[in-house]
C-alpha positions in Angstrom: 77.5 114.7 26.7 73.9 115.5 26.5 72.1 118.1 29.2 69.7 114.7 30.3 73.3 112.9 30.7 74.9 115.4 32.5 72.0 115.5 34.9 72.0 112.0 35.1 75.9 111.7 36.0 75.2 114.1 38.6 72.4 112.5 40.0 74.4 109.3 40.3 77.4 111.3 42.0 75.5 113.5 44.5 74.1 109.5 45.2 70.4 110.4 44.1 68.3 108.3 42.4 65.7 109.9 40.6 63.0 108.0 38.3 63.6 109.2 34.5 60.3 110.6 33.9 61.3 113.0 37.0 64.7 113.7 35.5 62.7 115.0 32.2 61.0 117.2 34.2 63.7 118.7 35.8 64.7 119.6 32.1 61.8 120.8 31.5 62.0 123.5 34.1 65.4 124.6 32.7 63.9 124.9 29.3 61.4 127.3 31.4 63.7 129.4 33.1 65.7 129.7 29.8 62.2 130.5 27.7 61.6 133.1 30.6 65.0 134.4 30.8 64.6 136.0 27.0 61.7 138.4 28.6 62.6 138.5 32.2 65.8 138.0 34.3 65.2 134.8 36.6 68.7 134.1 36.8 71.8 135.3 35.9 72.9 131.6 34.2 71.8 131.3 30.8 74.0 128.7 29.4 71.9 125.3 29.6 75.2 123.0 30.7 75.5 125.5 33.5 72.1 125.3 35.1 72.2 121.5 35.2 75.2 121.9 37.6 75.0 125.5 39.0 71.0 125.4 39.6 69.6 121.8 39.5 72.3 119.8 41.1 73.0 122.8 43.5 69.6 122.4 44.6 69.1 118.9 44.8 72.8 118.6 46.4 70.7 119.3 50.0 68.9 116.3 49.9 70.9 113.7 51.6 71.4 115.9 54.5 67.6 117.3 55.0 63.9 115.4 55.4 60.8 117.3 56.1 57.3 117.1 54.7 56.4 120.8 55.2 58.9 123.2 53.3 59.1 127.0 53.1 61.3 128.6 50.3 62.0 131.9 51.1 62.6 134.2 48.3 62.3 131.9 45.8 62.9 133.6 42.8 63.1 131.0 39.8 62.2 128.4 42.0 65.9 127.3 43.6 65.9 125.5 45.5 62.0 124.8 45.7 60.8 123.5 42.4 63.8 120.8 42.5 62.8 119.3 45.5 59.2 119.2 45.3 60.1 117.7 41.6 62.3 114.6 43.8 59.9 115.0 46.8 56.5 114.6 45.6 55.4 113.5 49.2 56.1 116.9 50.5 54.3 120.2 50.6 56.4 123.0 48.9 55.4 126.5 49.1 57.6 129.1 47.3 57.7 132.6 48.6 58.8 135.7 46.6 57.7 139.1 46.5 58.7 139.8 43.1 55.1 139.9 40.9 57.3 138.5 37.7 58.8 136.2 39.3 56.0 135.0 40.7 54.3 134.5 38.0 56.7 132.4 36.7 56.8 130.2 39.5 52.5 130.0 38.8 53.2 129.6 35.2 56.1 126.6 35.9 53.9 124.5 38.8 51.3 124.3 36.0 53.4 123.2 33.2 55.4 121.1 35.6 52.1 119.1 36.3 53.6 120.3 40.6 50.2 119.7 42.6 52.8 119.9 45.7 53.3 123.5 45.5 51.9 126.5 46.5 53.4 130.4 45.1 52.5 133.1 47.4 54.0 136.5 47.0 54.5 138.6 49.8 57.3 139.9 51.6 58.7 137.4 54.1 58.8 140.0 57.1 55.0 140.5 56.6 53.3 137.2 55.2 51.4 135.6 58.0 51.0 132.2 57.1 48.3 129.9 59.1 50.8 127.3 59.8 54.7 126.9 60.5 57.1 125.1 58.4 59.5 122.1 59.0 62.1 123.1 57.0 62.4 126.8 55.9 65.1 126.8 53.5 67.0 129.6 51.2 69.7 130.2 48.7 68.9 134.0 48.4 70.5 134.5 51.8 72.1 137.3 51.8 73.0 137.6 56.2 72.9 134.2 58.1 71.2 137.0 60.7 68.4 138.9 58.9 67.4 136.0 57.4 66.9 134.3 60.8 65.1 137.2 62.2 62.9 137.6 59.0 62.0 134.2 58.4 63.0 132.5 61.6 59.6 132.8 63.0 58.1 130.7 60.5 60.0 127.4 61.6 58.0 125.0 63.8 59.7 124.4 66.9 61.5 121.2 65.8 61.8 122.0 62.8 65.3 123.3 60.3 66.2 126.9 59.1 68.5 125.6 56.4 70.4 128.5 54.3 72.8 127.8 51.4 76.4 129.6 50.9 79.3 129.8 49.2 82.0 130.0 50.9 82.3 129.4 55.2 80.5 132.1 56.4 82.9 132.3 60.3 81.7 135.8 60.5 77.8 135.0 60.4 77.9 132.4 62.2 79.8 134.3 65.0 77.1 137.0 64.9 73.9 134.5 65.1 71.1 136.1 67.1 69.7 134.6 70.1 66.7 132.0 69.8 68.3 129.7 67.3 71.6 127.3 67.6 73.6 125.6 64.6 73.6 122.4 64.0 76.0 122.1 61.7 77.8 123.1 58.1 78.2 120.5 55.9 80.4 121.2 53.3 78.8 120.5 49.7 80.2 118.8 47.0 78.7 120.1 43.1 78.8 117.6 40.4 80.4 120.1 38.2 80.5 123.1 40.0 84.2 124.5 41.4 83.2 126.6 43.8 82.8 125.9 47.3 79.5 125.1 48.6 77.8 124.6 52.1 74.6 124.0 53.8 73.9 125.9 57.3 71.7 124.1 59.5 69.9 125.6 62.3 67.2 125.0 64.8 65.0 127.7 67.0 65.6 127.4 71.0 62.2 128.0 72.0 
């Protein structure tokens, strides 16, 4: 099965209708990651077929459960999940935030080569960054601990917005230690085509 066929099949399993031109850009994005990975360690996954499931489909599995016009991807790294979201949600404004200069350079190059006019790359530490606006959706796939994520990035979420953390196993202990100021809206189990590992999407909202 080709990468294009694997992606198309996975999108169908997720119930997502993604135009053919966008699917091609998603694969172009993977090719860019592969190219830069030879010099910069952007991602540990280096096999193309695994990248389709572990990167693209894993990120896009959140799409049916979210809706936002302004999105902040915290610790974006190689652009996950921000770039896939920006590609399938052209009407949204997506900010890719990462403090690593090499990764920020990749993100800037990727947005140029993919023709992404709805993205902005910011090379800053999340705890010191002072944007001029709040975001409807603050999301991260690089979350190590929910409490720490909320302390650092929670202030960037709009009062009626959502903080979304992409996790592996159900984070029982982390949910029991959530800081004040946020309430749990739900934990969505995700079925990612081609992935055997457990995936969950933790949804929280500010209490102000």
